[in-house]
DRENDREN-348574 format. One record per residue: residue in three letters; x, z, y of N, C-alpha, C, O in turn. Coordinates in steps of 0.2 Angstrom, whole numbers, plus 5000, padded with zeros to 4 digits. Layout:
N
alaXZYXZYXZYXZY...
This chain:
121
met506949894913506549924917506049884918506049824917arg505549934918504849914918504549874925504649894930lys504249814924504049774929503249764932503149744937asn502949784926502249784928501849844927501949884923phe501449864932501149934935500449914936500249864938lys500049984934499349974935499250024941499550074941ala498850024946498650064952497950074953497650024952ser497550134954496850144957496850184961497350224962cys496350184964496050244969495850304964495950304958his495650364969495550414965494950424960495050454955cys494350404961493650384957493950334952493750344946gly494250284952494350234947493950174948493850134944ser493650164954493350104956493750034957493549984957ile494350064960494750014962495350014956495650064954glu495449954953496049944949496449884951496249834952leu497149894951497549844952498149834948498449884945glu498349774947498949754943499549724947499449674951leu500149764947500649744950501249724946501449744941phe501549664949502249644946502749644951502849604955leu503249704949503749724953504349704949504649734944pro504549644951505149614948505849664950506149674945asn505949684955506449694958506249784959506649814963gly505849804956505749894956505449904962505149854964phe505449964965505149994970505549994976506150004975asp505349984984505649984989505250044992504750034995leu505350104991504850164995505150175001505750175002arg504650185005504750215012504150235015503650235012arg504250275020503650305024503750265032504350245034cys503250265034503250225042503050275047502650325045asn503250265054502950335058502450295063502250325068cys502250235062501750205065501050245066500950285061ser500550235071500150285072499550295065499150345065ile499450235060499050245055499450285049499150325045cys500050255048500450275043500650365045500750405040arg500650385050500850445051500250485049500350545046arg499550465050499050505049498850495041498450535038lys499150445038498850435030499350475026499250515022gly499950465029500550515025500750475019501050515015ala500650415017500750395011501450355011501750335016ile501750365005502450325003502150265000501750264995val502450205004502250135001502850104997503450124997ser502650044993503050014992502849934992502249924993ser503349884992503149814993502949784987503249794982val502549744988502449674982502149624985501749624989leu502549564983502249504986501449494985501149514980ile501149454989500349444989500249424981499849454977glu500549364979500449344973500449384966500249364961asn500849444968501049484962500549544962500649594959leu500049544966499549594965498849564964498449524969lys498649584957497949554955497449624957497649674955ile496849614959496349654959495949654951495749604950leu495949694948495649704940494949714941494449674939lys494849764945494049784946494149824952494649844955gly493249814955493149844961493249794968493249824974lys493349734967493349704973492949714978493049714984asp492349724976491649744981491749814983491449834988ser492049854979492249924982492649924987492449964991leu493049894988493649874994493349875002492949835004lys493649925005493349915012494149885016494649895013leu493949855023494449835026494549875033493949895036tyr495149895036495149925041495749885044496349875042gln495549875051496149835056496149875063495649895066phe496649865065496649885073497249855078497649815076asn497149865083497749845087497749755086497349725087thr498249745085498349665083498049635079498149575078lys497649665074497349655068497549615064497249575060ala498449615064498749575059498749615053498949575048ala498649665052498749715045498249705044497849695048arg498049725036497449725034497449785028497649785022his497249835031497149905027496649915023496049915025tyr496649925016496149915011496049995008496550015006phe495550015008495250085005494650075000494350025000cys494650124996493950114992493450164995493450224997ser492850114996492250134999491950194997491650235000ile492150204990491750274986492150334988491950374992cys492750334987493250404986493650394993493850454995gly493750334996494050345002494850345001495250365006ile495150324996495950324995496050254998495750204996tyr496650255002496950195004497450174999497850214997thr497350114995497550094990498250044992498850054990his498050004996498549944999498349915006497849925009his499049875009498849845014499249785016499849785017gln498949735018499349665020499849685025499649715030arg500449675025500949715029500949655036500949595036arg500949685041500949655048501749625049501849575051ser502249665046502949635047503049585041503649555042asn502749585036502849525032502249525029502149555024pro501749465032501149455029501149425023500649395022his501749405018501749375013501749435008501849425002gln501749505009501649565005501249605006500949605012phe501149635001500649705001501049765001501549764998gly500849815006501149885005500849915000500249905000ile501049944996500449984989500750054990501250074991asn500050084990500150164990500450184984500150164979ala501050214983501350244977501150284974501150284968ala500750324977500350384974499750354970499550384965cys499550294971498950254967499250224961498850204957ile499950224960500350194953500350244948500550304948glu499950224942499950254936500650284935501150254936gly500650344933501350374931501850394936502450404935ile501650394941501950404949501650474952501050484952thr502050514953501850574957502350584964502950594964ala501950564969502350544976502650604977503150594981met502550674975503050714978503650714973504250744975asp503650694968504150674965504850624968505450634967leu504450584972504950534975505250564982505550514985glu505250614984505450644990506350644988506550644983pro506750634994506650615000506550525000506750474996val506050525005506150445006506250425013506150465018pro506550365014506650345020506050335026505550315024ile506150335031505650325036505750275039506350275042arg505350215040505450155044505050165051504550205052asp505350135057505150145063504650085064504850035065gly503950105064503550075064503150085072502750045074arg503350135076503150145082503250105087502950085091asn504050085085504450015089504449955086504949925085his503749935085503749875079504249815083504249805089pro504649775079504849725083504249665086504349625090lys503649665082503049605085502849635090502349595093asp503049695093502649725099503049705104502749695110lys503549685104504149645110504149595112504549575117
């Protein structure tokens, strides 16, 4: 099974390298931002994501508790990844940005309950 993957935004300004020793952990989330962006994500440990190109083109968006860090390309606007609030030692990766992945082919994908986040209680 393949463990190394490349990911990029739409315009190619952002390129990431991912090491996924356990494969994909695909999911959707129903929190306010995930519902709007509609992305299917998989997790990767922070140390297993390398920015190969475009660090200066990445923009950061944070809201509410500001614990999660959402990154997107400042040129084409594509969300590439985010540092997870529920596990800050991981990034959530936009599966549609991974080379060779067609997000529509991944359905059905389980939905996690981000609206009722355990860190909100």
